[in-house]
GUZA-719321 format. One record per residue (C-alpha): residue number from 1; residue in one letter; x, y negated, z negated. Coordinates in steps of 0.2 Angstrom, whole numbers, always signed. Each point is the difference from the previous one (the first is absolute). Example, Ala and Ser with C-alpha at 12.3 -4.5 7.8 and 13.67 -1.06 7.14 Angstrom:
BEGIN
NODE seq type    px    py    pz
NODE   1    A   +62   +22   -39
NODE   2    S    +6   -17    +3
***
This chain:
BEGIN
NODE seq type    px    py    pz
NODE   1    X   -74   -75   +60
NODE   2    X    -6   +14   -10
NODE   3    X   -14    +9   +10
NODE   4    X    -9   +14   -10
NODE   5    X   -13   +11    +7
NODE   6    X   -15    -8    -8
NODE   7    X    +4   -18    +5
NODE   8    X    +4    +6   +17
NODE   9    X   -16   +10    +2
NODE  10    X   -11   -14    -8
NODE  11    X    +6   -12   +14
NODE  12    X   -15    +1   +12
NODE  13    X   -13    +3   -14
NODE  14    X    +4   +19    -2
NODE  15    X    -4    +8   -16
NODE  16    X   +11    +7    -4
NODE  17    X   +58  +120   -44
NODE  18    X   +12    -8    +6
NODE  19    X    -5   +16   +10
NODE  20    X   +15   +11    +4
NODE  21    X   +11   -10   -13
NODE  22    X   +15    +9    +6
NODE  23    X    -2    -7   +18
NODE  24    X   +11    +9   +12
NODE  25    X    +7   +11   -13
NODE  26    X    +9   +15    +8
NODE  27    X    -7   +17    -2
NODE  28    X    +8   +11   -14
NODE  29    X   +14   +11    +6
NODE  30    X    +4   +17    -6
NODE  31    X   +18    +6    +0
NODE  32    X    +6   +18    +3
NODE  33    X    +4    +1   -18
NODE  34    X    -7    -7   -16
NODE  35    X    +3   -19    +1
NODE  36    X    +2   -12   -14
NODE  37    X   -16    -8    -5
NODE  38    X    -2   -17   +10
NODE  39    X    +1   -15   -10
NODE  40    X   -17    -7    -5
NODE  41    X    -6   -14   +12
NODE  42    X    +1   -17   -10
NODE  43    X   -16   -10    +5
NODE  44    X    +4   -19    +3
NODE  45    X    -9   -12   -11
NODE  46    X   -10    -6   +15
NODE  47    X    +1    +2   +19
NODE  48    X    +1   -14   +12
NODE  49    X   -13    -2   +14
NODE  50    X    -3   -14   +13
NODE  51    X   -15   -11    +3
NODE  52    X    -4    -3   +19
NODE  53    X    -3   -19    -4
NODE  54    X   +18    -2    -2
NODE  55    X    +1    +0   +19
NODE  56    X   -15   -12    +3
NODE  57    X   +10   -11   +11
NODE  58    X    +7   +14   +11
NODE  59    X   -17    +8    +2
NODE  60    X   -10   -16    +4
NODE  61    X   +13   -10    +9
NODE  62    X    -6   -15    +9
NODE  63    X   -18    +3    -5
NODE  64    X    +5    -7   -17
NODE  65    X    -4   -17    +8
NODE  66    X   -18    +5    -3
NODE  67    X    +3    -6   -18
NODE  68    X    +1   -18    +6
NODE  69    X   -16    -1    +9
NODE  70    X   -10   +11   -12
NODE  71    X    -5   +13   +14
NODE  72    X    +9   +15    -8
NODE  73    X   -15    +7   -10
NODE  74    X   -12    -1   +15
NODE  75    X   +13    +8   +12
NODE  76    X    +3   +14   -13
NODE  77    X   -18    +5    +0
NODE  78    X    -3    -1   +19
NODE  79    X   +16    +4    +8
NODE  80    X   +13    +5   -12
NODE  81    X   +12    +8   +12
NODE  82    X    +3   -17    +8
NODE  83    X    +8    -5   -17
NODE  84    X   +14   +13    +1
NODE  85    X   +13    -9   +10
NODE  86    X   +15    +3   -10
NODE  87    X   +16   +11    +4
NODE  88    X    -6   +13   -12
NODE  89    X   -14   +12    +3
NODE  90    X   -10    +7   -14
NODE  91    X    +3   +18    +6
NODE  92    X   +19    -4    -2
NODE  93    X    -1    -5   -18
NODE  94    X    +4   +17    -8
NODE  95    X   +16    +1   +11
NODE  96    X    +5   -18    -5
NODE  97    X    -2    +5   -19
NODE  98    X   +10   +16    +2
NODE  99    X   +13   -10    +9
NODE 100    X    +2    -9   -17
NODE 101    X    +1   +16    -9
NODE 102    X   -18    -2    -7
NODE 103    X   -11   +16    +0
NODE 104    X   -17    -7    -4
NODE 105    X   -11   -13    +8
NODE 106    X   -15   -11    -4
NODE 107    X   -11    -6   +14
NODE 108    X   -10   -16    +3
NODE 109    X   -16    +3    +9
NODE 110    X    +1   -17   +10
NODE 111    X   +14    +8   +10
NODE 112    X   -11   +14    +7
NODE 113    X   -17    -9    -4
NODE 114    X   -10    +9   +13
NODE 115    X    +8   +17    -1
NODE 116    X    -7    +7   -16
NODE 117    X   -10   +13    +9
NODE 118    X   +11    +2   +15
NODE 119    X    +5   +18    -3
NODE 120    X   +13    +1   +14
NODE 121    X    +9   -16    -7
NODE 122    X    +0    +6   -18
NODE 123    X    +6   +17    +5
NODE 124    X   +14    -9   +10
NODE 125    X    +5   -10   -16
NODE 126    X    -1   +16   -11
NODE 127    X   +11    +9   +12
NODE 128    X   +13   -14    +0
NODE 129    X    +0    +0   -19
NODE 130    X    +3   +19    +0
NODE 131    X   +14    -2   +12
NODE 132    X    +8   -13   -10
NODE 133    X    -2    +9   -17
NODE 134    X   -10   -15    -6
NODE 135    X   -15    +1   -11
NODE 136    X   -16   -11    +2
NODE 137    X    -5    -6   -17
NODE 138    X   -15   -12    +2
NODE 139    X    -9   -12   +11
NODE 140    X    -2   -19    -5
NODE 141    X   -17    -5    +6
NODE 142    X    -4   -18    +3
NODE 143    X   -13   -10   +10
NODE 144    X   -14   +12    -3
NODE 145    X   -11   -11   -11
NODE 146    X    -3    -4   -18
NODE 147    X    -2   +16   -10
NODE 148    X    -8   -10   -14
NODE 149    X   -12   -11   +10
NODE 150    X   -15    -6   -10
NODE 151    X   -12    +6   +14
NODE 152    X    -2   +19    -2
NODE 153    X    -2    +3   +18
NODE 154    X   +16    -9    +4
NODE 155    X    +9    +9   -14
NODE 156    X    -6   +17    +7
NODE 157    X    +6    -5   +18
NODE 158    X   +17    -4    -7
NODE 159    X    +1   +17    -8
NODE 160    X    -5    +8   +16
NODE 161    X   +13   -10   +10
NODE 162    X   +13    +8   -11
NODE 163    X    -6   +18    +3
NODE 164    X   +10    +2   +16
NODE 165    X   +16    -5    -9
NODE 166    X    -3   +13   -13
NODE 167    X    -2   +13   +14
NODE 168    X   +15    -6    +9
NODE 169    X   +10    +0   -16
NODE 170    X    -5   +18    -3
NODE 171    X    +5    +5   +17
NODE 172    X   +17    -8    -1
NODE 173    X    +3    +9   -17
NODE 174    X    +0   -16   -11
NODE 175    X    -5    +0   -18
NODE 176    X   -10   -17    +0
NODE 177    X    -7   -14    +9
NODE 178    X    +3   -18    -8
NODE 179    X   -15   -12    +1
NODE 180    X    -3   -17    -6
NODE 181    X   -12    -5   -14
NODE 182    X    -9   -16    +5
NODE 183    X   -16    -7    -7
NODE 184    X    -9   -16    -5
NODE 185    X    -8    -6   -16
NODE 186    X    +6    -1   -18
NODE 187    X   +14   +10    -7
NODE 188    X   -11   +14    -6
NODE 189    X   -12    +0   +15
NODE 190    X   +15    +2   +11
NODE 191    X    +6   +15   -10
NODE 192    X   -17    +8    +1
NODE 193    X    -2    -2   +18
NODE 194    X   +17    +5    +5
NODE 195    X    -1   +15   -11
NODE 196    X   -16    +6    +8
NODE 197    X    +8    -1   +18
NODE 198    X   +16    +8    -6
NODE 199    X   -10   +14    -8
NODE 200    X   -10    +3   +16
NODE 201    X   +16    +2   +10
NODE 202    X    +8   +11   -13
NODE 203    X   -15   +12    +1
NODE 204    X    +3    +1   +19
NODE 205    X   +19    +1    -1
NODE 206    X    -1   +14   -13
NODE 207    X    -7   +12   +14
NODE 208    X   +16    -3   +10
NODE 209    X   +12    +1   -16
NODE 210    X    +5   -18    +3
NODE 211    X    +2   -12   -14
NODE 212    X    -6   -18    +1
NODE 213    X   +13   -13    -6
NODE 214    X    -2   -18    -3
NODE 215    X   +14   -13    +2
NODE 216    X    +2   -17    -8
NODE 217    X    -3    -9   +16
NODE 218    X    -5   -18    -3
NODE 219    X   -15    -8    -7
NODE 220    X    -7    +7   -16
NODE 221    X    +8   +17    +4
NODE 222    X   +17    -8    -4
NODE 223    X    -7    -3   -18
NODE 224    X    +7   +16    -9
NODE 225    X   -13    +0   -14
NODE 226    X   -14    -1   +13
NODE 227    X    +7   +13   +11
NODE 228    X    +4   +13   -14
NODE 229    X   -17    -3    -7
NODE 230    X    -8    +3   +16
NODE 231    X    +9   +16    +3
NODE 232    X    -5    +6   -18
NODE 233    X   -18    -4    +5
NODE 234    X    +1   +11   +15
NODE 235    X    +4   +14   -11
NODE 236    X    +3   +13   +14
NODE 237    X   +14   +12    +1
NODE 238    X    +4    -6   +18
NODE 239    X    +3   -18    -5
NODE 240    X   +17    -7    -3
NODE 241    X   +11   -16    +3
NODE 242    X   +14    -5   +11
NODE 243    X    +9   -13   -10
NODE 244    X   +10   -13   +11
NODE 245    X   +14    -9    -8
NODE 246    X    -4   -16    +9
NODE 247    X   -18    -2    +4
NODE 248    X    -6   -10   -15
NODE 249    X    -6   -16    +8
NODE 250    X   -18    -2    -7
NODE 251    X    -4   -16   +10
NODE 252    X    +8   -12   +12
NODE 253    X   -10   -16    -3
NODE 254    X    +5    -3   -14
NODE 255    X   +15   +12    +0
NODE 256    X    -2   +12   -14
NODE 257    X   +11   +15    -4
NODE 258    X    -3   +15   -12
NODE 259    X   +16    +6    -9
NODE 260    X    +7   +14   +11
NODE 261    X    +8    +9   -14
NODE 262    X   -16    +0   -11
NODE 263    X   -10    +5   +16
NODE 264    X   +10   +15    +4
NODE 265    X    +0    +5   -18
NODE 266    X   -19    +0    +0
NODE 267    X    -2    +9   +17
NODE 268    X   +13   +14    -3
NODE 269    X   -11   +11   -11
NODE 270    X   -10    +3   +17
NODE 271    X   +15    +0   +12
NODE 272    X    +1   +13   +13
NODE 273    X   +12   -10   +11
NODE 274    X   +11   -15    -3
NODE 275    X    +4   -14   +12
NODE 276    X   +18    -8    -2
NODE 277    X    -3   -17    +8
NODE 278    X   +16    -9    +5
NODE 279    X    +4   -16    +9
NODE 280    X   +18    -5    -3
NODE 281    X   +16    +5    -9
NODE 282    X   +14    -8    -9
NODE 283    X   +19    +3    +2
NODE 284    X    -2   +15   -12
NODE 285    X   -13    +8    +9
NODE 286    X   -14    -4   -12
NODE 287    X   -17    -6    +6
NODE 288    X    -2   -18    -3
NODE 289    X   -19    -1    -4
NODE 290    X    -2   +15   -11
NODE 291    X   +11    +7   -14
NODE 292    X    +0   +18    +8
NODE 293    X    +8    +8   -16
NODE 294    X   -14    -7   -11
NODE 295    X   -13    +5   +13
NODE 296    X    +7   +18    +2
NODE 297    X    +1    +2   -19
NODE 298    X   -19    -5    -1
NODE 299    X    -3   +14   +13
NODE 300    X   +11   +13    -8
NODE 301    X    -7    -4   -18
NODE 302    X   -17    +4    +7
NODE 303    X    +6   +17    +4
NODE 304    X    -1    -2   +19
NODE 305    X   +12   +11    +9
NODE 306    X    -7    -1   +18
NODE 307    X    +3   -10   +16
NODE 308    X    +6   -18    +0
NODE 309    X    -4    -8   +16
NODE 310    X   +11   -13    +8
NODE 311    X   -10   -15    +7
NODE 312    X   +12   -13    +6
NODE 313    X    -8   -17    +5
NODE 314    X   +15   -12    +1
NODE 315    X    +9   -10   +13
NODE 316    X   +14   +11    +5
NODE 317    X    -1   +14   +12
NODE 318    X   -12   +14    -6
NODE 319    X   +13   +14    +0
NODE 320    X   +12   -11   -10
NODE 321    X   -13    -4   -13
NODE 322    X    -6   +18    -1
NODE 323    X   +18    +6    -2
NODE 324    X    +4   -13   -14
NODE 325    X   -16    +5    -9
NODE 326    X    +4   +19    +2
NODE 327    X   +18    -3    -7
NODE 328    X    -7   -10   -15
NODE 329    X   -13   +14    -4
NODE 330    X   +13   +13    +2
NODE 331    X   +12   -10   -12
NODE 332    X   -13    -2   -13
NODE 333    X    -5   +18    +2
NODE 334    X   +18    +5    -4
NODE 335    X    +2   -12   -14
NODE 336    X   -16    +4    -9
NODE 337    X    +1   +19    +2
NODE 338    X   +10    +3   -16
NODE 339    X   -14    -9   -10
NODE 340    X   -15    +6    +9
NODE 341    X    +5   +17    +8
***
């Protein structure tokens, strides 16, 4: 069964650079005599990061049963630590990524939901990242309300709910927070309302040098035309997108999907991160739900050369799925380099 973040969090009625690009590059050495000029470093087409949601089973463990009885949302708000019953602890995520030779990570707030302003905890996480040589790129923020709520008070409260994650992202050295664009009303009304909430958050995040990214993450936000239009309406230098290769289910009843290739194309002009969603692979190592070459050509044609984050949600062991996604992205990077390099 495919379990994405949005569907997981909605159960229980929950609403939803590349700093130091040469990470861990050695210091320049000077010889006793004049040494030949070092070869220029060839920058890769893109770098590969890892989204924490890839380990949702290992992090939640037995508490995933809360999905069945609908209690997950309430427990997340009242006693989030009781949900962390898995074999993997959030603080160990950077080391797990480094063990797979991945040097940058993308956090999910639901795995440290009540720790956003716990300075000791955040300092520990930052220290572990530094020790592993792993960069913190962004925090994916869920379950903090509807940023496009029709009621102005509720909308403002949702914006305020995200303030702590902006602060945490800045402390950890991230470049962005990822938020959800949810609203109600007509197509145009939802654009206007979501844009208002997003702009308020951008104004706050600007004081922390943090960007605000919106992901296609279910509902109307999975309509690429709607989301790209919303971001254009925000019209703030801090706003951006996080296109996800797979999150284009607009509705479940009736089931409706937006074309993923069209959607990513529409979102790439705003992209400041990219989510490489994966589920399963064929005997050639190709992902079975998305044409990765076509998708990466869309990404590269837009001029994007930043981080591409692995987000594995398939049935196989997380490490295996992550490695297969990484190998696919590396193969495509090599194959496409002569054309796009």
